[in-house]
C-alpha atoms as a printed R data frame, in Angstrom:
    type eleno elety resid chain resno      x       y       z
1   ATOM     1    CA   ASN     A     1 44.233 -10.839 206.688
2   ATOM     2    CA   ASN     A     2 41.807  -7.964 206.302
3   ATOM     3    CA   ILE     A     3 43.489  -5.971 209.051
4   ATOM     4    CA   SER     A     4 45.096  -2.945 207.460
5   ATOM     5    CA   LYS     A     5 48.484  -1.661 208.517
6   ATOM     6    CA   PRO     A     6 48.500   1.568 210.506
7   ATOM     7    CA   ALA     A     7 49.859   4.657 208.830
8   ATOM     8    CA   PRO     A     8 53.491   5.451 209.674
9   ATOM     9    CA   VAL     A     9 53.891   7.671 212.699
10  ATOM    10    CA   GLY     A    10 54.451  11.282 211.724
11  ATOM    11    CA   ASP     A    11 53.362  10.786 208.111
12  ATOM    12    CA   ALA     A    12 52.111  14.279 207.356
13  ATOM    13    CA   GLY     A    13 50.583  13.106 204.081
14  ATOM    14    CA   LYS     A    14 47.983  11.072 205.981
15  ATOM    15    CA   VAL     A    15 46.683  14.132 207.848
16  ATOM    16    CA   PRO     A    16 44.000  16.064 205.905
17  ATOM    17    CA   ILE     A    17 44.673  19.740 205.322
18  ATOM    18    CA   ARG     A    18 41.357  20.567 206.972
19  ATOM    19    CA   PHE     A    19 42.817  19.334 210.268
20  ATOM    20    CA   TYR     A    20 45.391  22.129 210.186
21  ATOM    21    CA   ILE     A    21 42.795  24.696 209.128
22  ATOM    22    CA   ILE     A    22 40.422  23.733 211.953
23  ATOM    23    CA   THR     A    23 43.271  23.717 214.497
24  ATOM    24    CA   LEU     A    24 44.419  27.177 213.404
25  ATOM    25    CA   ALA     A    25 40.848  28.511 213.464
26  ATOM    26    CA   VAL     A    26 40.263  27.218 217.004
27  ATOM    27    CA   ALA     A    27 43.537  28.781 218.187
28  ATOM    28    CA   LEU     A    28 42.571  32.136 216.652
29  ATOM    29    CA   LEU     A    29 39.111  32.038 218.251
30  ATOM    30    CA   ILE     A    30 40.659  31.376 221.667
31  ATOM    31    CA   LEU     A    31 43.158  34.224 221.295
32  ATOM    32    CA   LEU     A    32 40.754  36.714 219.678
33  ATOM    33    CA   PRO     A    33 39.177  38.025 222.923
34  ATOM    34    CA   TYR     A    34 42.610  38.932 224.274
35  ATOM    35    CA   ALA     A    35 43.242  41.138 221.245
36  ATOM    36    CA   PHE     A    36 40.344  43.446 222.189
37  ATOM    37    CA   LYS     A    37 40.275  43.096 225.986
38  ATOM    38    CA   PRO     A    38 42.570  45.635 227.695
39  ATOM    39    CA   SER     A    39 45.077  44.113 230.087
40  ATOM    40    CA   GLU     A    40 44.682  44.825 233.794
41  ATOM    41    CA   PHE     A    41 48.436  45.437 233.841
42  ATOM    42    CA   GLY     A    42 48.198  48.227 231.277
43  ATOM    43    CA   PRO     A    43 49.657  48.506 227.757
44  ATOM    44    CA   ILE     A    44 53.005  46.979 226.854
45  ATOM    45    CA   ILE     A    45 55.936  49.353 226.832
46  ATOM    46    CA   SER     A    46 57.283  50.391 223.413
47  ATOM    47    CA   ALA     A    47 60.905  50.126 222.324
48  ATOM    48    CA   ALA     A    48 61.250  53.920 222.303
49  ATOM    49    CA   GLU     A    49 59.928  54.175 225.865
50  ATOM    50    CA   ALA     A    50 62.114  51.296 227.059
51  ATOM    51    CA   LYS     A    51 65.265  53.072 225.871
52  ATOM    52    CA   THR     A    52 64.566  55.860 228.375
53  ATOM    53    CA   LEU     A    53 64.326  53.555 231.424
54  ATOM    54    CA   PRO     A    54 67.492  52.639 233.389
55  ATOM    55    CA   ALA     A    55 66.192  49.075 233.818
56  ATOM    56    CA   PHE     A    56 66.639  48.358 230.084
57  ATOM    57    CA   LEU     A    57 70.097  49.895 229.734
58  ATOM    58    CA   PRO     A    58 73.298  47.763 229.849
59  ATOM    59    CA   ASP     A    59 73.679  48.038 233.647
60  ATOM    60    CA   GLY     A    60 69.963  47.666 234.423
61  ATOM    61    CA   TRP     A    61 68.420  44.597 236.091
62  ATOM    62    CA   SER     A    62 66.362  43.917 232.947
63  ATOM    63    CA   ASN     A    63 69.064  45.063 230.532
64  ATOM    64    CA   PHE     A    64 68.144  44.718 226.882
65  ATOM    65    CA   PHE     A    65 69.775  47.422 224.758
66  ATOM    66    CA   HIS     A    66 73.523  47.050 224.186
67  ATOM    67    CA   LYS     A    67 75.824  49.184 222.056
68  ATOM    68    CA   ASN     A    68 77.846  46.127 221.040
69  ATOM    69    CA   PRO     A    69 75.923  44.462 218.158
70  ATOM    70    CA   ILE     A    70 77.390  41.025 218.965
71  ATOM    71    CA   LYS     A    71 76.156  41.334 222.531
72  ATOM    72    CA   PHE     A    72 72.750  42.577 221.372
73  ATOM    73    CA   TRP     A    73 72.011  40.100 218.560
74  ATOM    74    CA   PHE     A    74 73.870  37.011 219.733
75  ATOM    75    CA   CYS     A    75 74.643  37.018 223.442
76  ATOM    76    CA   GLY     A    76 72.188  39.337 225.158
77  ATOM    77    CA   LYS     A    77 70.301  37.541 227.922
78  ATOM    78    CA   ARG     A    78 67.019  38.883 226.548
79  ATOM    79    CA   SER     A    79 67.877  40.143 223.068
80  ATOM    80    CA   GLY     A    80 70.412  37.579 221.790
81  ATOM    81    CA   ILE     A    81 69.726  34.490 219.743
82  ATOM    82    CA   LEU     A    82 72.094  32.131 221.604
83  ATOM    83    CA   PRO     A    83 71.785  30.506 225.040
84  ATOM    84    CA   THR     A    84 73.589  32.727 227.515
85  ATOM    85    CA   GLU     A    85 75.886  30.016 228.894
86  ATOM    86    CA   TRP     A    86 77.336  29.419 225.404
87  ATOM    87    CA   CYS     A    87 78.360  33.052 225.188
88  ATOM    88    CA   GLY     A    88 79.591  32.963 228.773
89  ATOM    89    CA   LEU     A    89 82.115  30.295 227.866
90  ATOM    90    CA   ALA     A    90 83.152  32.015 224.643
91  ATOM    91    CA   PHE     A    91 83.664  35.480 226.161
92  ATOM    92    CA   LYS     A    92 85.243  34.417 229.448
93  ATOM    93    CA   TYR     A    93 87.612  31.794 228.093
94  ATOM    94    CA   SER     A    94 87.702  30.932 224.419
95  ATOM    95    CA   PHE     A    95 85.399  30.564 221.447
96  ATOM    96    CA   LEU     A    96 86.586  26.962 221.257
97  ATOM    97    CA   LEU     A    97 85.159  26.286 224.724
98  ATOM    98    CA   ILE     A    98 81.599  26.659 223.476
99  ATOM    99    CA   PRO     A    99 79.888  23.382 224.502
100 ATOM   100    CA   PRO     A   100 81.575  20.638 222.428
101 ATOM   101    CA   GLN     A   101 78.209  19.150 221.491
102 ATOM   102    CA   LEU     A   102 77.657  22.261 219.363
103 ATOM   103    CA   TRP     A   103 80.587  21.350 217.116
104 ATOM   104    CA   ALA     A   104 79.268  17.797 216.817
105 ATOM   105    CA   ALA     A   105 75.823  19.140 215.905
106 ATOM   106    CA   LEU     A   106 77.283  21.343 213.168
107 ATOM   107    CA   ALA     A   107 78.902  18.249 211.635
108 ATOM   108    CA   LEU     A   108 75.548  16.466 211.201
109 ATOM   109    CA   PRO     A   109 74.745  18.012 207.763
110 ATOM   110    CA   ILE     A   110 78.086  16.673 206.479
111 ATOM   111    CA   LEU     A   111 77.172  13.164 207.613
112 ATOM   112    CA   LEU     A   112 73.721  13.408 206.039
113 ATOM   113    CA   ARG     A   113 75.289  14.312 202.683
114 ATOM   114    CA   ASN     A   114 77.537  11.243 202.832
115 ATOM   115    CA   PRO     A   115 75.180   8.355 203.686
116 ATOM   116    CA   ASN     A   116 77.433   5.786 202.017
117 ATOM   117    CA   ARG     A   117 80.251   6.591 204.418
118 ATOM   118    CA   PHE     A   118 77.927   6.918 207.397
119 ATOM   119    CA   PRO     A   119 75.228   4.289 206.798
120 ATOM   120    CA   LEU     A   120 73.493   4.802 210.130
121 ATOM   121    CA   VAL     A   121 72.106   8.163 208.976
122 ATOM   122    CA   LYS     A   122 70.056   6.303 206.347
123 ATOM   123    CA   GLN     A   123 67.930   4.967 209.187
124 ATOM   124    CA   MET     A   124 67.093   8.412 210.518
125 ATOM   125    CA   ARG     A   125 63.350   9.089 210.449
126 ATOM   126    CA   GLU     A   126 61.686  12.479 210.659
127 ATOM   127    CA   ILE     A   127 65.052  14.200 211.014
128 ATOM   128    CA   ASP     A   128 63.583  17.155 209.123
129 ATOM   129    CA   ILE     A   129 61.981  18.172 212.412
130 ATOM   130    CA   LEU     A   130 65.336  19.572 213.583
131 ATOM   131    CA   PRO     A   131 65.763  22.228 210.853
132 ATOM   132    CA   GLN     A   132 62.027  22.934 211.052
133 ATOM   133    CA   ILE     A   133 62.370  23.751 214.750
134 ATOM   134    CA   LEU     A   134 65.333  26.015 214.015
135 ATOM   135    CA   ILE     A   135 63.502  27.828 211.213
136 ATOM   136    CA   ALA     A   136 60.423  28.352 213.386
137 ATOM   137    CA   SER     A   137 62.515  29.534 216.345
138 ATOM   138    CA   VAL     A   138 64.615  31.984 214.345
139 ATOM   139    CA   SER     A   139 61.514  33.294 212.552
140 ATOM   140    CA   TRP     A   140 59.748  34.061 215.822
141 ATOM   141    CA   PHE     A   141 62.979  35.544 217.188
142 ATOM   142    CA   LEU     A   142 63.063  38.044 214.309
143 ATOM   143    CA   ILE     A   143 59.323  38.763 214.574
144 ATOM   144    CA   ALA     A   144 59.714  39.398 218.308
145 ATOM   145    CA   HIS     A   145 62.465  41.917 217.540
146 ATOM   146    CA   ALA     A   146 60.293  43.603 214.915
147 ATOM   147    CA   LEU     A   147 57.363  43.866 217.368
148 ATOM   148    CA   LEU     A   148 59.564  44.503 220.370
149 ATOM   149    CA   PHE     A   149 58.019  43.449 223.696
150 ATOM   150    CA   LYS     A   150 54.586  42.703 222.185
151 ATOM   151    CA   LEU     A   151 55.731  39.075 221.921
152 ATOM   152    CA   HIS     A   152 57.790  39.421 225.106
153 ATOM   153    CA   LEU     A   153 61.542  38.753 224.763
154 ATOM   154    CA   PRO     A   154 63.148  37.528 221.492
155 ATOM   155    CA   ASN     A   155 65.615  35.242 223.291
156 ATOM   156    CA   ARG     A   156 62.760  33.121 224.652
157 ATOM   157    CA   TYR     A   157 62.055  31.798 221.139
158 ATOM   158    CA   THR     A   158 65.537  30.385 220.501
159 ATOM   159    CA   GLU     A   159 67.342  29.831 223.805
160 ATOM   160    CA   HIS     A   160 65.689  26.550 224.791
161 ATOM   161    CA   SER     A   161 65.032  25.169 221.297
162 ATOM   162    CA   PHE     A   162 68.708  25.642 220.362
163 ATOM   163    CA   ARG     A   163 69.781  23.611 223.386
164 ATOM   164    CA   ILE     A   164 67.376  20.799 222.509
165 ATOM   165    CA   VAL     A   165 68.208  20.682 218.792
166 ATOM   166    CA   VAL     A   166 71.964  20.785 219.414
167 ATOM   167    CA   ALA     A   167 71.766  17.990 221.996
168 ATOM   168    CA   ILE     A   168 69.792  15.729 219.633
169 ATOM   169    CA   ALA     A   169 71.916  16.548 216.571
170 ATOM   170    CA   ALA     A   170 75.157  15.998 218.494
171 ATOM   171    CA   THR     A   171 73.931  12.615 219.741
172 ATOM   172    CA   ILE     A   172 73.102  11.519 216.193
173 ATOM   173    CA   THR     A   173 76.505  12.686 214.937
174 ATOM   174    CA   ILE     A   174 78.541  10.967 217.646
175 ATOM   175    CA   THR     A   175 76.535   7.742 217.353
176 ATOM   176    CA   SER     A   176 76.916   7.701 213.555
177 ATOM   177    CA   LEU     A   177 80.661   8.286 213.780
178 ATOM   178    CA   LEU     A   178 81.114   5.476 216.305
179 ATOM   179    CA   ASP     A   179 78.953   3.163 214.193
180 ATOM   180    CA   THR     A   180 81.073   3.864 211.110
181 ATOM   181    CA   LEU     A   181 84.275   3.294 213.051
182 ATOM   182    CA   LEU     A   182 83.069  -0.015 214.489
183 ATOM   183    CA   ASN     A   183 81.862  -1.226 211.093
184 ATOM   184    CA   TYR     A   184 85.254  -0.386 209.647
185 ATOM   185    CA   GLN     A   185 86.992  -2.373 212.378
186 ATOM   186    CA   LEU     A   186 84.764  -5.404 211.805
187 ATOM   187    CA   SER     A   187 85.392  -5.341 208.063
188 ATOM   188    CA   ILE     A   188 89.144  -5.894 208.432
189 ATOM   189    CA   PRO     A   189 89.940  -9.561 207.556
190 ATOM   190    CA   ASN     A   190 93.493  -9.778 208.960
191 ATOM   191    CA   PRO     A   191 93.416 -11.218 212.547
192 ATOM   192    CA   LYS     A   192 96.583  -9.317 213.528
193 ATOM   193    CA   SER     A   193 95.061  -6.096 212.284
194 ATOM   194    CA   LYS     A   194 91.943  -6.878 214.303
195 ATOM   195    CA   ILE     A   195 94.040  -7.139 217.467
196 ATOM   196    CA   LEU     A   196 95.667  -3.799 216.701
197 ATOM   197    CA   ASN     A   197 92.306  -2.253 215.925
198 ATOM   198    CA   LEU     A   198 90.893  -3.640 219.157
199 ATOM   199    CA   LYS     A   199 93.590  -1.697 220.980
200 ATOM   200    CA   SER     A   200 92.661   1.359 218.915
201 ATOM   201    CA   LYS     A   201 89.004   0.976 219.865
202 ATOM   202    CA   ILE     A   202 89.880   0.672 223.530
203 ATOM   203    CA   THR     A   203 92.098   3.748 223.284
204 ATOM   204    CA   LEU     A   204 89.389   5.699 221.465
205 ATOM   205    CA   SER     A   205 86.748   4.686 223.999
206 ATOM   206    CA   PHE     A   206 89.042   5.765 226.823
207 ATOM   207    CA   LEU     A   207 89.668   9.146 225.173
208 ATOM   208    CA   ILE     A   208 85.945   9.755 224.667
209 ATOM   209    CA   ALA     A   209 85.155   8.815 228.262
210 ATOM   210    CA   PHE     A   210 88.069  10.925 229.491
211 ATOM   211    CA   ALA     A   211 86.827  13.949 227.534
212 ATOM   212    CA   LEU     A   212 83.280  13.533 228.841
213 ATOM   213    CA   PHE     A   213 84.407  13.343 232.456
214 ATOM   214    CA   LEU     A   214 87.164  15.944 232.152
215 ATOM   215    CA   TYR     A   215 85.122  18.770 230.630
216 ATOM   216    CA   PRO     A   216 82.975  19.559 233.728
217 ATOM   217    CA   PRO     A   217 85.941  19.629 236.179
218 ATOM   218    CA   ILE     A   218 87.840  21.958 233.836
219 ATOM   219    CA   LEU     A   219 84.895  24.354 233.889
220 ATOM   220    CA   LYS     A   220 84.669  24.203 237.675
221 ATOM   221    CA   LEU     A   221 88.399  24.851 238.055
222 ATOM   222    CA   GLN     A   222 87.888  27.989 235.979
223 ATOM   223    CA   ASP     A   223 85.045  29.142 238.302
224 ATOM   224    CA   TYR     A   224 82.425  28.455 235.649
225 ATOM   225    CA   SER     A   225 79.200  26.966 236.950
226 ATOM   226    CA   PHE     A   226 78.428  23.407 235.864
227 ATOM   227    CA   ALA     A   227 75.689  22.655 235.382
228 ATOM   228    CA   ALA     A   228 74.420  26.173 234.666
229 ATOM   229    CA   ASP     A   229 71.237  25.721 236.660
230 ATOM   230    CA   SER     A   230 70.798  29.263 238.083
231 ATOM   231    CA   TYR     A   231 69.068  27.913 241.186
232 ATOM   232    CA   ALA     A   232 68.406  30.448 243.944
233 ATOM   233    CA   VAL     A   233 69.907  29.582 247.326
234 ATOM   234    CA   ALA     A   234 68.585  30.896 250.630
235 ATOM   235    CA   GLU     A   235 71.375  32.787 252.382
236 ATOM   236    CA   VAL     A   236 69.694  32.560 255.796
237 ATOM   237    CA   PRO     A   237 67.476  29.437 256.047
238 ATOM   238    CA   ALA     A   238 66.491  30.321 259.635
239 ATOM   239    CA   LEU     A   239 64.919  33.530 258.363
240 ATOM   240    CA   HIS     A   240 62.576  31.664 256.044
241 ATOM   241    CA   LYS     A   241 61.746  29.148 258.769
242 ATOM   242    CA   PHE     A   242 60.661  32.073 260.925
243 ATOM   243    CA   PHE     A   243 58.400  33.445 258.191
244 ATOM   244    CA   LEU     A   244 56.938  29.967 257.701
245 ATOM   245    CA   SER     A   245 55.835  30.052 261.336
246 ATOM   246    CA   GLN     A   246 53.895  33.288 260.773
247 ATOM   247    CA   PRO     A   247 50.266  33.566 259.516
248 ATOM   248    CA   LYS     A   248 49.883  32.913 255.797
249 ATOM   249    CA   ASP     A   249 48.130  36.195 255.023
250 ATOM   250    CA   ILE     A   250 50.890  38.521 256.251
251 ATOM   251    CA   THR     A   251 52.640  41.130 254.101
252 ATOM   252    CA   ILE     A   252 56.396  41.625 254.445
253 ATOM   253    CA   ALA     A   253 58.101  44.872 253.442
254 ATOM   254    CA   SER     A   254 61.792  44.928 252.571
255 ATOM   255    CA   ILE     A   255 64.354  46.220 250.109
256 ATOM   256    CA   ALA     A   256 66.793  43.454 251.055
257 ATOM   257    CA   LYS     A   257 67.804  41.167 248.211
258 ATOM   258    CA   GLU     A   258 66.900  38.120 250.308
259 ATOM   259    CA   ALA     A   259 63.271  39.298 250.297
260 ATOM   260    CA   ASN     A   260 63.018  38.127 246.683
261 ATOM   261    CA   ASN     A   261 63.276  34.535 247.944
262 ATOM   262    CA   ILE     A   262 60.538  34.787 250.580
263 ATOM   263    CA   PRO     A   263 57.593  33.800 248.316
264 ATOM   264    CA   SER     A   264 59.506  30.725 247.103
265 ATOM   265    CA   PHE     A   265 61.004  29.525 250.389
266 ATOM   266    CA   ALA     A   266 58.515  30.799 252.993
267 ATOM   267    CA   TYR     A   267 55.312  31.023 250.903
268 ATOM   268    CA   ARG     A   268 54.540  34.489 252.265
269 ATOM   269    CA   SER     A   269 53.656  37.682 250.396
270 ATOM   270    CA   ILE     A   270 56.074  40.559 249.995
271 ATOM   271    CA   LEU     A   271 54.986  44.137 249.379
272 ATOM   272    CA   VAL     A   272 57.396  44.557 246.497
273 ATOM   273    CA   GLY     A   273 60.343  42.665 245.067
274 ATOM   274    CA   GLY     A   274 63.452  43.569 243.150
275 ATOM   275    CA   GLN     A   275 64.981  41.667 240.250
276 ATOM   276    CA   GLY     A   276 62.489  39.114 238.976
277 ATOM   277    CA   TYR     A   277 59.506  41.094 240.271
278 ATOM   278    CA   ALA     A   278 60.058  44.627 238.990
279 ATOM   279    CA   LEU     A   279 59.467  43.643 235.368
280 ATOM   280    CA   PRO     A   280 59.066  46.839 233.338
281 ATOM   281    CA   TYR     A   281 57.156  45.463 230.336
282 ATOM   282    CA   HIS     A   282 53.591  46.449 231.336
283 ATOM   283    CA   LYS     A   283 53.214  50.131 232.175
284 ATOM   284    CA   LYS     A   284 50.484  49.917 234.817
285 ATOM   285    CA   TYR     A   285 52.134  47.004 236.617
286 ATOM   286    CA   TYR     A   286 55.539  48.672 236.620
287 ATOM   287    CA   ALA     A   287 54.064  51.989 237.788
288 ATOM   288    CA   GLN     A   288 52.642  50.216 240.851
289 ATOM   289    CA   ILE     A   289 55.949  48.474 241.521
290 ATOM   290    CA   GLN     A   290 57.790  51.765 241.156
291 ATOM   291    CA   GLN     A   291 55.435  53.618 243.502
292 ATOM   292    CA   ARG     A   292 55.582  50.900 246.150
293 ATOM   293    CA   THR     A   293 59.365  50.788 245.956
294 ATOM   294    CA   LEU     A   294 59.780  54.550 246.266
295 ATOM   295    CA   ASP     A   295 57.330  54.676 249.180
296 ATOM   296    CA   LEU     A   296 59.149  51.806 250.904
297 ATOM   297    CA   ILE     A   297 62.588  53.374 250.501
298 ATOM   298    CA   SER     A   298 61.295  56.758 251.632
299 ATOM   299    CA   ALA     A   299 59.651  55.285 254.746
300 ATOM   300    CA   GLN     A   300 62.650  53.120 255.651
301 ATOM   301    CA   TYR     A   301 64.990  56.107 255.709
302 ATOM   302    CA   SER     A   302 62.508  58.650 257.048
303 ATOM   303    CA   THR     A   303 63.117  60.504 260.303
304 ATOM   304    CA   ASP     A   304 59.376  61.081 260.689
305 ATOM   305    CA   LEU     A   305 57.552  58.363 262.636
306 ATOM   306    CA   LYS     A   306 54.221  59.604 261.272
307 ATOM   307    CA   GLN     A   307 55.373  58.896 257.714
308 ATOM   308    CA   VAL     A   308 56.431  55.382 258.724
309 ATOM   309    CA   ARG     A   309 53.020  54.803 260.314
310 ATOM   310    CA   ARG     A   310 51.170  56.059 257.238
311 ATOM   311    CA   PHE     A   311 53.194  53.705 255.068
312 ATOM   312    CA   ILE     A   312 52.416  50.683 257.278
313 ATOM   313    CA   GLN     A   313 48.702  51.488 257.401
314 ATOM   314    CA   SER     A   314 48.439  52.332 253.704
315 ATOM   315    CA   TYR     A   315 49.987  49.067 252.503
316 ATOM   316    CA   GLY     A   316 48.908  46.781 255.338
317 ATOM   317    CA   VAL     A   317 52.467  45.817 256.292
318 ATOM   318    CA   ASP     A   318 52.784  43.216 259.069
319 ATOM   319    CA   LEU     A   319 56.547  42.601 259.199
320 ATOM   320    CA   TRP     A   320 59.501  44.690 258.086
321 ATOM   321    CA   LEU     A   321 62.687  42.879 257.099
322 ATOM   322    CA   LEU     A   322 65.782  45.022 257.565
323 ATOM   323    CA   GLU     A   323 69.446  44.394 256.934
324 ATOM   324    CA   ARG     A   324 71.425  45.602 259.918
325 ATOM   325    CA   ALA     A   325 73.832  47.393 257.599
326 ATOM   326    CA   ALA     A   326 70.980  49.138 255.762
327 ATOM   327    CA   PHE     A   327 71.537  52.463 257.522
328 ATOM   328    CA   THR     A   328 75.251  52.718 256.739
329 ATOM   329    CA   LEU     A   329 76.644  54.919 254.001
330 ATOM   330    CA   TYR     A   330 78.426  51.996 252.338
331 ATOM   331    CA   TYR     A   331 75.189  50.001 252.064
332 ATOM   332    CA   VAL     A   332 73.249  52.832 250.454
333 ATOM   333    CA   GLU     A   333 76.021  53.817 248.055
334 ATOM   334    CA   ASN     A   334 76.264  50.224 246.796
335 ATOM   335    CA   ASN     A   335 72.531  49.494 246.609
336 ATOM   336    CA   ASN     A   336 71.638  48.932 242.956
337 ATOM   337    CA   TRP     A   337 67.913  48.790 243.655
338 ATOM   338    CA   MET     A   338 67.882  52.350 245.002
339 ATOM   339    CA   GLU     A   339 69.969  53.497 242.079
340 ATOM   340    CA   GLU     A   340 67.604  51.940 239.541
341 ATOM   341    CA   PHE     A   341 64.729  53.961 240.998
342 ATOM   342    CA   GLN     A   342 66.914  57.073 241.331
343 ATOM   343    CA   ALA     A   343 66.332  57.213 245.091
344 ATOM   344    CA   LYS     A   344 69.893  56.747 246.295
345 ATOM   345    CA   GLN     A   345 71.420  60.224 246.215
346 ATOM   346    CA   PRO     A   346 68.961  61.993 248.569
347 ATOM   347    CA   ILE     A   347 69.451  59.254 251.182
348 ATOM   348    CA   VAL     A   348 73.245  59.411 250.825
349 ATOM   349    CA   GLU     A   349 73.110  63.135 251.531
350 ATOM   350    CA   LYS     A   350 70.921  62.570 254.616
351 ATOM   351    CA   ILE     A   351 73.314  59.976 256.049
352 ATOM   352    CA   LYS     A   352 76.310  62.236 255.412
353 ATOM   353    CA   LYS     A   353 74.543  64.969 257.382
354 ATOM   354    CA   GLY     A   354 74.174  62.572 260.306
355 ATOM   355    CA   THR     A   355 70.383  62.166 260.223
356 ATOM   356    CA   ILE     A   356 69.087  59.068 262.007
357 ATOM   357    CA   PRO     A   357 66.198  57.165 260.350
358 ATOM   358    CA   THR     A   358 63.367  56.253 262.715
359 ATOM   359    CA   LEU     A   359 63.527  52.518 262.004
360 ATOM   360    CA   SER     A   360 67.198  52.354 262.972
361 ATOM   361    CA   THR     A   361 66.204  53.337 266.523
362 ATOM   362    CA   LEU     A   362 63.621  50.534 266.717
363 ATOM   363    CA   LEU     A   363 65.830  47.583 265.761
364 ATOM   364    CA   ASP     A   364 65.949  46.360 269.365
365 ATOM   365    CA   LYS     A   365 62.543  47.533 270.581
366 ATOM   366    CA   CYS     A   366 60.388  46.003 267.823
367 ATOM   367    CA   SER     A   367 62.509  43.105 266.606
368 ATOM   368    CA   VAL     A   368 60.831  39.674 266.619
369 ATOM   369    CA   PHE     A   369 63.649  37.840 264.829
370 ATOM   370    CA   ASP     A   370 67.376  38.568 264.752
371 ATOM   371    CA   THR     A   371 70.499  37.300 263.042
372 ATOM   372    CA   GLU     A   372 73.897  38.880 262.532
373 ATOM   373    CA   THR     A   373 72.681  40.183 259.176
374 ATOM   374    CA   PHE     A   374 68.923  40.683 259.479
375 ATOM   375    CA   ALA     A   375 66.286  41.981 261.858
376 ATOM   376    CA   VAL     A   376 62.535  41.535 261.442
377 ATOM   377    CA   LEU     A   377 60.415  44.287 262.978
378 ATOM   378    CA   GLN     A   378 56.778  43.871 264.033
379 ATOM   379    CA   ALA     A   379 54.680  46.561 262.333
380 ATOM   380    CA   SER     A   380 52.184  46.676 265.212
381 ATOM   381    CA   CYS     A   381 55.060  47.518 267.563
382 ATOM   382    CA   ILE     A   382 56.148  50.404 265.337
383 ATOM   383    CA   LEU     A   383 52.594  51.789 265.315
384 ATOM   384    CA   LYS     A   384 52.537  51.832 269.133
385 ATOM   385    CA   GLN     A   385 55.699  53.924 269.471
386 ATOM   386    CA   PRO     A   386 55.176  57.447 270.859
387 ATOM   387    CA   ASN     A   387 55.889  60.408 268.597
């Protein structure tokens, strides 16, 4: 009888204010050294500097600044407040095709204001956490915009929390509506009416199930990915199997898009990567990426074997992944990576003049792996070639 009841879970009133003060103080002490210690990747780029880089412009691989304010504030992959797939549906098809759970979530406040009509909402506990999450997310979104890039990307503070809050709120709304409907059916005294209402319930259940199962196929028929998982897929699995068979400490040089997948699928190091690697937020890091990329492009299309050798020795390259079409005019003219680093035009002019890059003459001599699309050259073989 002397056993006391435990405090309700989540009862903020039972937690002393000193707990929050101590927690905040500990967090500040942990973060304090980072405020004074310079980053090995260099200072973070400013908004003014970012506006001068092609990578941040609308067609860049890390595009951030958009002239359209709706795109910038709402639908930008890095700058907008909404999850990108919501905007994808709205822009490509119709505003009404925004995920239907969003509309259900927006109806939740109406249900909460009418608890007598929707009695199930009276049993909701700690539902205040949902608006609190939204307020915190939007606040940090705005702060991130005000301190652009110092808190990384604004979208990161709302994209995932919006998905979570909407999913939970929509579930509560749909469950409350079904509960109210079922209670209404059970309250009808007339047996004949009950039979009719049973048919109505069956019809309603069928319509709900039909809508749930129909929505994904409709999206797929319209060439819209469902689910929007953004998983990377290896275009040439045999290529990654080959790299897996090589020593773990090798370095692979390539400007091919498939090279971006090598660390994930083959667990081997690449000299430099494109989208996903060439992140322009830290100056020193990006300067190294830029220099490596320019040196790689220059060496790949060089007609001087000595330059190719210097590149291999300077960066410790072991294997060189080449696309067989890499030395064609079409390939170079349509290579976005070269364009981002403003290296495309000089190479286009060389190819038009009929110059033959050194590596293109070694595709058969030094190749250790071949497919219809790719060739992997052994760096040691290139070094042994006579001038």
